[in-house]
N, CA, C and O atoms as a Tripos MOL2 file, in Angstrom:
@<TRIPOS>MOLECULE
protein
  244   243    61     0     0
PROTEIN
NO_CHARGES

@<TRIPOS>ATOM
      1 N         -53.5310 -176.0810 -222.1740 N.3       1 MET1
      2 CA        -52.7420 -175.2810 -223.0790 C.3       1 MET1
      3 C         -52.9020 -173.7920 -222.7870 C.2       1 MET1
      4 O         -51.9500 -173.0220 -222.9100 O.2       1 MET1
      5 N         -54.0930 -173.3990 -222.4050 N.am      2 CYS2
      6 CA        -54.3320 -171.9790 -222.1360 C.3       2 CYS2
      7 C         -53.4650 -171.4690 -220.9940 C.2       2 CYS2
      8 O         -52.9610 -170.3470 -221.0520 O.2       2 CYS2
      9 N         -53.2880 -172.2790 -219.9600 N.am      3 SER3
     10 CA        -52.4730 -171.8340 -218.8290 C.3       3 SER3
     11 C         -51.0060 -171.6870 -219.2180 C.2       3 SER3
     12 O         -50.2960 -170.8740 -218.6260 O.2       3 SER3
     13 N         -50.5350 -172.4560 -220.2010 N.am      4 ALA4
     14 CA        -49.1570 -172.3290 -220.6700 C.3       4 ALA4
     15 C         -48.9650 -171.0570 -221.4930 C.2       4 ALA4
     16 O         -47.8750 -170.4830 -221.5100 O.2       4 ALA4
     17 N         -50.0170 -170.6200 -222.1720 N.am      5 ILE5
     18 CA        -49.9460 -169.4340 -223.0280 C.3       5 ILE5
     19 C         -50.1940 -168.1520 -222.2450 C.2       5 ILE5
     20 O         -49.6880 -167.0940 -222.6210 O.2       5 ILE5
     21 N         -50.9510 -168.2280 -221.1790 N.am      6 GLU6
     22 CA        -51.4020 -167.0390 -220.4440 C.3       6 GLU6
     23 C         -50.2900 -166.0460 -220.0920 C.2       6 GLU6
     24 O         -50.5110 -164.8440 -220.2390 O.2       6 GLU6
     25 N         -49.1120 -166.4760 -219.6370 N.am      7 PRO7
     26 CA        -48.0760 -165.4840 -219.3090 C.3       7 PRO7
     27 C         -47.6200 -164.6430 -220.5020 C.2       7 PRO7
     28 O         -47.0840 -163.5500 -220.3140 O.2       7 PRO7
     29 N         -47.8210 -165.1290 -221.7110 N.am      8 PHE8
     30 CA        -47.3660 -164.4250 -222.9060 C.3       8 PHE8
     31 C         -48.4890 -163.6870 -223.6260 C.2       8 PHE8
     32 O         -48.2310 -162.9310 -224.5630 O.2       8 PHE8
     33 N         -49.7220 -163.8960 -223.2000 N.am      9 HIS9
     34 CA        -50.8810 -163.2760 -223.8400 C.3       9 HIS9
     35 C         -51.0530 -161.8530 -223.3110 C.2       9 HIS9
     36 O         -51.0760 -161.6470 -222.0970 O.2       9 HIS9
     37 N         -51.1740 -160.8620 -224.2130 N.am     10 PRO10
     38 CA        -51.3130 -159.4770 -223.7440 C.3      10 PRO10
     39 C         -52.6140 -159.2620 -222.9750 C.2      10 PRO10
     40 O         -53.6520 -159.8350 -223.3060 O.2      10 PRO10
     41 N         -52.5340 -158.4400 -221.9640 N.am     11 LYS11
     42 CA        -53.7150 -158.1370 -221.1470 C.3      11 LYS11
     43 C         -54.5160 -156.9680 -221.7250 C.2      11 LYS11
     44 O         -55.7090 -156.8370 -221.4540 O.2      11 LYS11
     45 N         -53.8580 -156.1170 -222.5220 N.am     12 PHE12
     46 CA        -54.5340 -154.9840 -223.1380 C.3      12 PHE12
     47 C         -53.8590 -154.6720 -224.4660 C.2      12 PHE12
     48 O         -52.7250 -155.0840 -224.7120 O.2      12 PHE12
     49 N         -54.5590 -153.9510 -225.3080 N.am     13 SER13
     50 CA        -54.0400 -153.6070 -226.6270 C.3      13 SER13
     51 C         -53.2700 -152.2960 -226.5480 C.2      13 SER13
     52 O         -53.7990 -151.2940 -226.0680 O.2      13 SER13
     53 N         -52.0270 -152.2950 -227.0150 N.am     14 LYS14
     54 CA        -51.2100 -151.0860 -227.0270 C.3      14 LYS14
     55 C         -51.6470 -150.1180 -228.1230 C.2      14 LYS14
     56 O         -51.4370 -148.9100 -228.0100 O.2      14 LYS14
     57 N         -52.2520 -150.6470 -229.1740 N.am     15 PHE15
     58 CA        -52.5180 -149.8440 -230.3500 C.3      15 PHE15
     59 C         -54.0000 -149.5750 -230.5820 C.2      15 PHE15
     60 O         -54.3690 -149.0510 -231.6330 O.2      15 PHE15
     61 N         -54.8480 -149.9200 -229.6360 N.am     16 GLY16
     62 CA        -56.2850 -149.7560 -229.8540 C.3      16 GLY16
     63 C         -56.7840 -150.8510 -230.7710 C.2      16 GLY16
     64 O         -56.3400 -151.9940 -230.6630 O.2      16 GLY16
     65 N         -57.6820 -150.5320 -231.6570 N.am     17 GLY17
     66 CA        -58.1620 -151.5080 -232.6350 C.3      17 GLY17
     67 C         -59.1940 -152.4470 -232.0610 C.2      17 GLY17
     68 O         -60.0350 -152.0480 -231.2540 O.2      17 GLY17
     69 N         -59.1270 -153.7040 -232.4820 N.am     18 ARG18
     70 CA        -60.1510 -154.6970 -232.1400 C.3      18 ARG18
     71 C         -60.2190 -155.0300 -230.6630 C.2      18 ARG18
     72 O         -61.2790 -155.4110 -230.1670 O.2      18 ARG18
     73 N         -59.1430 -154.8970 -229.9710 N.am     19 GLY19
     74 CA        -59.1260 -155.3080 -228.5730 C.3      19 GLY19
     75 C         -58.6130 -156.7310 -228.4410 C.2      19 GLY19
     76 O         -58.3670 -157.4070 -229.4400 O.2      19 GLY19
     77 N         -58.4570 -157.1700 -227.2380 N.am     20 ILE20
     78 CA        -57.8910 -158.4820 -226.9490 C.3      20 ILE20
     79 C         -59.0160 -159.5020 -226.8220 C.2      20 ILE20
     80 O         -60.0080 -159.2640 -226.1330 O.2      20 ILE20
     81 N         -58.8520 -160.6440 -227.4950 N.am     21 ILE21
     82 CA        -59.8250 -161.7210 -227.3410 C.3      21 ILE21
     83 C         -59.2380 -162.7530 -226.3870 C.2      21 ILE21
     84 O         -58.0360 -162.7520 -226.1220 O.2      21 ILE21
     85 N         -60.0720 -163.6120 -225.8870 N.am     22 GLY22
     86 CA        -59.6480 -164.6070 -224.9110 C.3      22 GLY22
     87 C         -58.6390 -165.6020 -225.4740 C.2      22 GLY22
     88 O         -58.5650 -165.8310 -226.6810 O.2      22 GLY22
     89 N         -57.8790 -166.1760 -224.5760 N.am     23 ILE23
     90 CA        -56.8500 -167.1380 -224.9650 C.3      23 ILE23
     91 C         -57.4690 -168.3480 -225.6570 C.2      23 ILE23
     92 O         -56.9360 -168.8180 -226.6620 O.2      23 ILE23
     93 N         -58.5720 -168.8540 -225.1430 N.am     24 GLY24
     94 CA        -59.2240 -170.0150 -225.7400 C.3      24 GLY24
     95 C         -59.6590 -169.7580 -227.1670 C.2      24 GLY24
     96 O         -59.4730 -170.6050 -228.0410 O.2      24 GLY24
     97 N         -60.2460 -168.5770 -227.4070 N.am     25 HIS25
     98 CA        -60.6610 -168.2080 -228.7660 C.3      25 HIS25
     99 C         -59.4390 -168.0930 -229.6780 C.2      25 HIS25
    100 O         -59.4470 -168.5790 -230.8090 O.2      25 HIS25
    101 N         -58.4010 -167.4500 -229.1750 N.am     26 MET26
    102 CA        -57.2010 -167.2620 -229.9780 C.3      26 MET26
    103 C         -56.5540 -168.5980 -230.3320 C.2      26 MET26
    104 O         -56.0700 -168.7780 -231.4490 O.2      26 MET26
    105 N         -56.5460 -169.5260 -229.3930 N.am     27 LEU27
    106 CA        -55.9680 -170.8480 -229.6380 C.3      27 LEU27
    107 C         -56.7670 -171.6080 -230.7050 C.2      27 LEU27
    108 O         -56.1840 -172.2620 -231.5700 O.2      27 LEU27
    109 N         -58.0810 -171.5220 -230.6430 N.am     28 CYS28
    110 CA        -58.9300 -172.1690 -231.6600 C.3      28 CYS28
    111 C         -58.6920 -171.5540 -233.0300 C.2      28 CYS28
    112 O         -58.6350 -172.2740 -234.0270 O.2      28 CYS28
    113 N         -58.5540 -170.2330 -233.0940 N.am     29 ILE29
    114 CA        -58.2780 -169.5720 -234.3720 C.3      29 ILE29
    115 C         -56.9250 -170.0200 -234.9070 C.2      29 ILE29
    116 O         -56.7830 -170.2730 -236.1040 O.2      29 ILE29
    117 N         -55.9370 -170.1180 -234.0350 N.am     30 TYR30
    118 CA        -54.6110 -170.5820 -234.4560 C.3      30 TYR30
    119 C         -54.6870 -171.9900 -235.0400 C.2      30 TYR30
    120 O         -54.0960 -172.2610 -236.0860 O.2      30 TYR30
    121 N         -55.4130 -172.8870 -234.3700 N.am     31 PHE31
    122 CA        -55.5520 -174.2580 -234.8760 C.3      31 PHE31
    123 C         -56.1900 -174.2650 -236.2660 C.2      31 PHE31
    124 O         -55.7080 -174.9560 -237.1630 O.2      31 PHE31
    125 N         -57.2720 -173.4980 -236.4510 N.am     32 LEU32
    126 CA        -57.9250 -173.4560 -237.7590 C.3      32 LEU32
    127 C         -56.9880 -172.8910 -238.8210 C.2      32 LEU32
    128 O         -56.9570 -173.3860 -239.9480 O.2      32 LEU32
    129 N         -56.2210 -171.8520 -238.4640 N.am     33 GLN33
    130 CA        -55.2670 -171.2960 -239.4230 C.3      33 GLN33
    131 C         -54.2420 -172.3520 -239.8230 C.2      33 GLN33
    132 O         -53.8830 -172.4550 -240.9960 O.2      33 GLN33
    133 N         -53.7810 -173.1170 -238.8780 N.am     34 HIS34
    134 CA        -52.7840 -174.1470 -239.1500 C.3      34 HIS34
    135 C         -53.3820 -175.3070 -239.9620 C.2      34 HIS34
    136 O         -52.7950 -175.7370 -240.9550 O.2      34 HIS34
    137 N         -54.5330 -175.8020 -239.5440 N.am     35 TRP35
    138 CA        -55.1520 -176.9520 -240.2050 C.3      35 TRP35
    139 C         -55.5490 -176.6570 -241.6480 C.2      35 TRP35
    140 O         -55.3820 -177.4980 -242.5310 O.2      35 TRP35
    141 N         -56.0810 -175.4480 -241.8820 N.am     36 PHE36
    142 CA        -56.5960 -175.1100 -243.2070 C.3      36 PHE36
    143 C         -55.6730 -174.1700 -243.9830 C.2      36 PHE36
    144 O         -56.0380 -173.6730 -245.0490 O.2      36 PHE36
    145 N         -54.4760 -173.9290 -243.4410 N.am     37 GLU37
    146 CA        -53.4600 -173.0850 -244.0710 C.3      37 GLU37
    147 C         -54.0090 -171.7030 -244.4170 C.2      37 GLU37
    148 O         -53.8080 -171.2060 -245.5250 O.2      37 GLU37
    149 N         -54.6990 -171.0920 -243.4650 N.am     38 PHE38
    150 CA        -55.2260 -169.7440 -243.6450 C.3      38 PHE38
    151 C         -54.1360 -168.7280 -243.3300 C.2      38 PHE38
    152 O         -53.3400 -168.9140 -242.4100 O.2      38 PHE38
    153 N         -54.1130 -167.6570 -244.1050 N.am     39 SER39
    154 CA        -53.2780 -166.5140 -243.7510 C.3      39 SER39
    155 C         -54.1400 -165.5920 -242.8870 C.2      39 SER39
    156 O         -55.3310 -165.8500 -242.7110 O.2      39 SER39
    157 N         -53.5620 -164.5400 -242.3560 N.am     40 ASP40
    158 CA        -54.3430 -163.6130 -241.5420 C.3      40 ASP40
    159 C         -55.5140 -163.0090 -242.3100 C.2      40 ASP40
    160 O         -56.6130 -162.9370 -241.7600 O.2      40 ASP40
    161 N         -55.3290 -162.5670 -243.5650 N.am     41 PRO41
    162 CA        -56.4950 -162.0370 -244.2960 C.3      41 PRO41
    163 C         -57.5870 -163.0840 -244.5200 C.2      41 PRO41
    164 O         -58.7530 -162.7300 -244.6970 O.2      41 PRO41
    165 N         -57.2260 -164.3580 -244.5140 N.am     42 ALA42
    166 CA        -58.2220 -165.4110 -244.7360 C.3      42 ALA42
    167 C         -59.0670 -165.6670 -243.4960 C.2      42 ALA42
    168 O         -59.9460 -166.5280 -243.5130 O.2      42 ALA42
    169 N         -58.8080 -164.9260 -242.4210 N.am     43 GLU43
    170 CA        -59.6360 -165.0590 -241.2260 C.3      43 GLU43
    171 C         -61.0880 -164.7160 -241.5300 C.2      43 GLU43
    172 O         -61.9790 -165.0540 -240.7510 O.2      43 GLU43
    173 N         -61.3310 -164.0570 -242.6350 N.am     44 GLU44
    174 CA        -62.7050 -163.7390 -243.0300 C.3      44 GLU44
    175 C         -63.5300 -165.0040 -243.2070 C.2      44 GLU44
    176 O         -64.7580 -164.9510 -243.1350 O.2      44 GLU44
    177 N         -62.8830 -166.1380 -243.4350 N.am     45 ALA45
    178 CA        -63.6000 -167.4080 -243.5580 C.3      45 ALA45
    179 C         -64.3560 -167.7240 -242.2810 C.2      45 ALA45
    180 O         -65.3820 -168.4030 -242.3210 O.2      45 ALA45
    181 N         -63.8590 -167.2360 -241.1390 N.am     46 PHE46
    182 CA        -64.5430 -167.4770 -239.8690 C.3      46 PHE46
    183 C         -65.9180 -166.8270 -239.8590 C.2      46 PHE46
    184 O         -66.8340 -167.3120 -239.1960 O.2      46 PHE46
    185 N         -66.0630 -165.7290 -240.5950 N.am     47 TYR47
    186 CA        -67.3490 -165.0520 -240.6490 C.3      47 TYR47
    187 C         -68.2810 -165.7130 -241.6630 C.2      47 TYR47
    188 O         -69.5020 -165.6100 -241.5470 O.2      47 TYR47
    189 N         -67.7080 -166.3860 -242.6510 N.am     48 ASP48
    190 CA        -68.5100 -167.0010 -243.7110 C.3      48 ASP48
    191 C         -68.9180 -168.4400 -243.4080 C.2      48 ASP48
    192 O         -69.9660 -168.8920 -243.8680 O.2      48 ASP48
    193 N         -68.1140 -169.1550 -242.6490 N.am     49 ILE49
    194 CA        -68.3450 -170.5810 -242.4230 C.3      49 ILE49
    195 C         -68.8300 -170.7960 -240.9900 C.2      49 ILE49
    196 O         -68.0710 -170.6280 -240.0350 O.2      49 ILE49
    197 N         -70.0880 -171.1650 -240.8550 N.am     50 ARG50
    198 CA        -70.7350 -171.2870 -239.5460 C.3      50 ARG50
    199 C         -70.0320 -172.2890 -238.6420 C.2      50 ARG50
    200 O         -69.8880 -172.0370 -237.4460 O.2      50 ARG50
    201 N         -69.5950 -173.4080 -239.1800 N.am     51 LEU51
    202 CA        -68.9450 -174.4330 -238.3780 C.3      51 LEU51
    203 C         -67.6690 -173.9100 -237.7350 C.2      51 LEU51
    204 O         -67.3660 -174.2510 -236.5920 O.2      51 LEU51
    205 N         -66.9180 -173.0870 -238.4580 N.am     52 MET52
    206 CA        -65.7020 -172.5080 -237.8990 C.3      52 MET52
    207 C         -66.0290 -171.5170 -236.7910 C.2      52 MET52
    208 O         -65.3330 -171.4660 -235.7760 O.2      52 MET52
    209 N         -67.0860 -170.7280 -236.9790 N.am     53 ARG53
    210 CA        -67.5100 -169.7950 -235.9260 C.3      53 ARG53
    211 C         -67.9000 -170.5510 -234.6660 C.2      53 ARG53
    212 O         -67.5740 -170.1280 -233.5570 O.2      53 ARG53
    213 N         -68.5940 -171.6610 -234.8330 N.am     54 GLU54
    214 CA        -69.0090 -172.4560 -233.6750 C.3      54 GLU54
    215 C         -67.8030 -173.0610 -232.9690 C.2      54 GLU54
    216 O         -67.7670 -173.1150 -231.7400 O.2      54 GLU54
    217 N         -66.8130 -173.5180 -233.7400 N.am     55 PHE55
    218 CA        -65.6160 -174.1020 -233.1310 C.3      55 PHE55
    219 C         -64.8690 -173.0640 -232.3130 C.2      55 PHE55
    220 O         -64.4200 -173.3510 -231.2030 O.2      55 PHE55
    221 N         -64.7330 -171.8530 -232.8540 N.am     56 VAL56
    222 CA        -64.0220 -170.7800 -232.1610 C.3      56 VAL56
    223 C         -64.8680 -170.1990 -231.0350 C.2      56 VAL56
    224 O         -64.3290 -169.7590 -230.0200 O.2      56 VAL56
    225 N         -66.1690 -170.1930 -231.2020 N.am     57 GLY57
    226 CA        -67.0560 -169.6190 -230.1950 C.3      57 GLY57
    227 C         -67.4240 -168.1850 -230.5070 C.2      57 GLY57
    228 O         -67.7420 -167.4110 -229.6030 O.2      57 GLY57
    229 N         -67.3820 -167.8230 -231.7830 N.am     58 ILE58
    230 CA        -67.7520 -166.4760 -232.2240 C.3      58 ILE58
    231 C         -69.2400 -166.4600 -232.5270 C.2      58 ILE58
    232 O         -69.7340 -167.2970 -233.2820 O.2      58 ILE58
    233 N         -69.9500 -165.5140 -231.9440 N.am     59 ASP59
    234 CA        -71.3770 -165.3580 -232.1850 C.3      59 ASP59
    235 C         -71.5950 -164.0140 -232.8580 C.2      59 ASP59
    236 O         -71.3330 -162.9760 -232.2510 O.2      59 ASP59
    237 N         -72.0620 -164.0060 -234.0810 N.am     60 LEU60
    238 CA        -72.2360 -162.7760 -234.8230 C.3      60 LEU60
    239 C         -73.6180 -162.1570 -234.6640 C.2      60 LEU60
    240 O         -73.8940 -161.1010 -235.2340 O.2      60 LEU60
    241 N         -74.4780 -162.7990 -233.9030 N.am     61 ILE61
    242 CA        -75.8410 -162.2820 -233.7400 C.3      61 ILE61
    243 C         -75.8820 -161.2920 -232.6060 C.2      61 ILE61
    244 O         -76.9410 -160.7400 -232.3060 O.2      61 ILE61
@<TRIPOS>BOND
     1     1     2 1
     2     2     3 1
     3     3     4 2
     4     3     5 am
     5     5     6 1
     6     6     7 1
     7     7     8 2
     8     7     9 am
     9     9    10 1
    10    10    11 1
    11    11    12 2
    12    11    13 am
    13    13    14 1
    14    14    15 1
    15    15    16 2
    16    15    17 am
    17    17    18 1
    18    18    19 1
    19    19    20 2
    20    19    21 am
    21    21    22 1
    22    22    23 1
    23    23    24 2
    24    23    25 am
    25    25    26 1
    26    26    27 1
    27    27    28 2
    28    27    29 am
    29    29    30 1
    30    30    31 1
    31    31    32 2
    32    31    33 am
    33    33    34 1
    34    34    35 1
    35    35    36 2
    36    35    37 am
    37    37    38 1
    38    38    39 1
    39    39    40 2
    40    39    41 am
    41    41    42 1
    42    42    43 1
    43    43    44 2
    44    43    45 am
    45    45    46 1
    46    46    47 1
    47    47    48 2
    48    47    49 am
    49    49    50 1
    50    50    51 1
    51    51    52 2
    52    51    53 am
    53    53    54 1
    54    54    55 1
    55    55    56 2
    56    55    57 am
    57    57    58 1
    58    58    59 1
    59    59    60 2
    60    59    61 am
    61    61    62 1
    62    62    63 1
    63    63    64 2
    64    63    65 am
    65    65    66 1
    66    66    67 1
    67    67    68 2
    68    67    69 am
    69    69    70 1
    70    70    71 1
    71    71    72 2
    72    71    73 am
    73    73    74 1
    74    74    75 1
    75    75    76 2
    76    75    77 am
    77    77    78 1
    78    78    79 1
    79    79    80 2
    80    79    81 am
    81    81    82 1
    82    82    83 1
    83    83    84 2
    84    83    85 am
    85    85    86 1
    86    86    87 1
    87    87    88 2
    88    87    89 am
    89    89    90 1
    90    90    91 1
    91    91    92 2
    92    91    93 am
    93    93    94 1
    94    94    95 1
    95    95    96 2
    96    95    97 am
    97    97    98 1
    98    98    99 1
    99    99   100 2
   100    99   101 am
   101   101   102 1
   102   102   103 1
   103   103   104 2
   104   103   105 am
   105   105   106 1
   106   106   107 1
   107   107   108 2
   108   107   109 am
   109   109   110 1
   110   110   111 1
   111   111   112 2
   112   111   113 am
   113   113   114 1
   114   114   115 1
   115   115   116 2
   116   115   117 am
   117   117   118 1
   118   118   119 1
   119   119   120 2
   120   119   121 am
   121   121   122 1
   122   122   123 1
   123   123   124 2
   124   123   125 am
   125   125   126 1
   126   126   127 1
   127   127   128 2
   128   127   129 am
   129   129   130 1
   130   130   131 1
   131   131   132 2
   132   131   133 am
   133   133   134 1
   134   134   135 1
   135   135   136 2
   136   135   137 am
   137   137   138 1
   138   138   139 1
   139   139   140 2
   140   139   141 am
   141   141   142 1
   142   142   143 1
   143   143   144 2
   144   143   145 am
   145   145   146 1
   146   146   147 1
   147   147   148 2
   148   147   149 am
   149   149   150 1
   150   150   151 1
   151   151   152 2
   152   151   153 am
   153   153   154 1
   154   154   155 1
   155   155   156 2
   156   155   157 am
   157   157   158 1
   158   158   159 1
   159   159   160 2
   160   159   161 am
   161   161   162 1
   162   162   163 1
   163   163   164 2
   164   163   165 am
   165   165   166 1
   166   166   167 1
   167   167   168 2
   168   167   169 am
   169   169   170 1
   170   170   171 1
   171   171   172 2
   172   171   173 am
   173   173   174 1
   174   174   175 1
   175   175   176 2
   176   175   177 am
   177   177   178 1
   178   178   179 1
   179   179   180 2
   180   179   181 am
   181   181   182 1
   182   182   183 1
   183   183   184 2
   184   183   185 am
   185   185   186 1
   186   186   187 1
   187   187   188 2
   188   187   189 am
   189   189   190 1
   190   190   191 1
   191   191   192 2
   192   191   193 am
   193   193   194 1
   194   194   195 1
   195   195   196 2
   196   195   197 am
   197   197   198 1
   198   198   199 1
   199   199   200 2
   200   199   201 am
   201   201   202 1
   202   202   203 1
   203   203   204 2
   204   203   205 am
   205   205   206 1
   206   206   207 1
   207   207   208 2
   208   207   209 am
   209   209   210 1
   210   210   211 1
   211   211   212 2
   212   211   213 am
   213   213   214 1
   214   214   215 1
   215   215   216 2
   216   215   217 am
   217   217   218 1
   218   218   219 1
   219   219   220 2
   220   219   221 am
   221   221   222 1
   222   222   223 1
   223   223   224 2
   224   223   225 am
   225   225   226 1
   226   226   227 1
   227   227   228 2
   228   227   229 am
   229   229   230 1
   230   230   231 1
   231   231   232 2
   232   231   233 am
   233   233   234 1
   234   234   235 1
   235   235   236 2
   236   235   237 am
   237   237   238 1
   238   238   239 1
   239   239   240 2
   240   239   241 am
   241   241   242 1
   242   242   243 1
   243   243   244 2
@<TRIPOS>SUBSTRUCTURE
     1 MET1         2 RESIDUE 1 A MET
     2 CYS2         6 RESIDUE 1 A CYS
     3 SER3        10 RESIDUE 1 A SER
     4 ALA4        14 RESIDUE 1 A ALA
     5 ILE5        18 RESIDUE 1 A ILE
     6 GLU6        22 RESIDUE 1 A GLU
     7 PRO7        26 RESIDUE 1 A PRO
     8 PHE8        30 RESIDUE 1 A PHE
     9 HIS9        34 RESIDUE 1 A HIS
    10 PRO10       38 RESIDUE 1 A PRO
    11 LYS11       42 RESIDUE 1 A LYS
    12 PHE12       46 RESIDUE 1 A PHE
    13 SER13       50 RESIDUE 1 A SER
    14 LYS14       54 RESIDUE 1 A LYS
    15 PHE15       58 RESIDUE 1 A PHE
    16 GLY16       62 RESIDUE 1 A GLY
    17 GLY17       66 RESIDUE 1 A GLY
    18 ARG18       70 RESIDUE 1 A ARG
    19 GLY19       74 RESIDUE 1 A GLY
    20 ILE20       78 RESIDUE 1 A ILE
    21 ILE21       82 RESIDUE 1 A ILE
    22 GLY22       86 RESIDUE 1 A GLY
    23 ILE23       90 RESIDUE 1 A ILE
    24 GLY24       94 RESIDUE 1 A GLY
    25 HIS25       98 RESIDUE 1 A HIS
    26 MET26      102 RESIDUE 1 A MET
    27 LEU27      106 RESIDUE 1 A LEU
    28 CYS28      110 RESIDUE 1 A CYS
    29 ILE29      114 RESIDUE 1 A ILE
    30 TYR30      118 RESIDUE 1 A TYR
    31 PHE31      122 RESIDUE 1 A PHE
    32 LEU32      126 RESIDUE 1 A LEU
    33 GLN33      130 RESIDUE 1 A GLN
    34 HIS34      134 RESIDUE 1 A HIS
    35 TRP35      138 RESIDUE 1 A TRP
    36 PHE36      142 RESIDUE 1 A PHE
    37 GLU37      146 RESIDUE 1 A GLU
    38 PHE38      150 RESIDUE 1 A PHE
    39 SER39      154 RESIDUE 1 A SER
    40 ASP40      158 RESIDUE 1 A ASP
    41 PRO41      162 RESIDUE 1 A PRO
    42 ALA42      166 RESIDUE 1 A ALA
    43 GLU43      170 RESIDUE 1 A GLU
    44 GLU44      174 RESIDUE 1 A GLU
    45 ALA45      178 RESIDUE 1 A ALA
    46 PHE46      182 RESIDUE 1 A PHE
    47 TYR47      186 RESIDUE 1 A TYR
    48 ASP48      190 RESIDUE 1 A ASP
    49 ILE49      194 RESIDUE 1 A ILE
    50 ARG50      198 RESIDUE 1 A ARG
    51 LEU51      202 RESIDUE 1 A LEU
    52 MET52      206 RESIDUE 1 A MET
    53 ARG53      210 RESIDUE 1 A ARG
    54 GLU54      214 RESIDUE 1 A GLU
    55 PHE55      218 RESIDUE 1 A PHE
    56 VAL56      222 RESIDUE 1 A VAL
    57 GLY57      226 RESIDUE 1 A GLY
    58 ILE58      230 RESIDUE 1 A ILE
    59 ASP59      234 RESIDUE 1 A ASP
    60 LEU60      238 RESIDUE 1 A LEU
    61 ILE61      242 RESIDUE 1 A ILE
């Protein structure tokens, strides 16, 4: 799936900010948003729920 998305994934951020994350991480976040009906502001759940961080591959340490 990542290779199908790669041509459309930005290589750099036009507006600064957080920066670009990897396609694999972004795809996992998209799946969690879809499965659990999260809105963009609800992405904070990724920081609160350890299992979701592990699924996405986010390490806060």
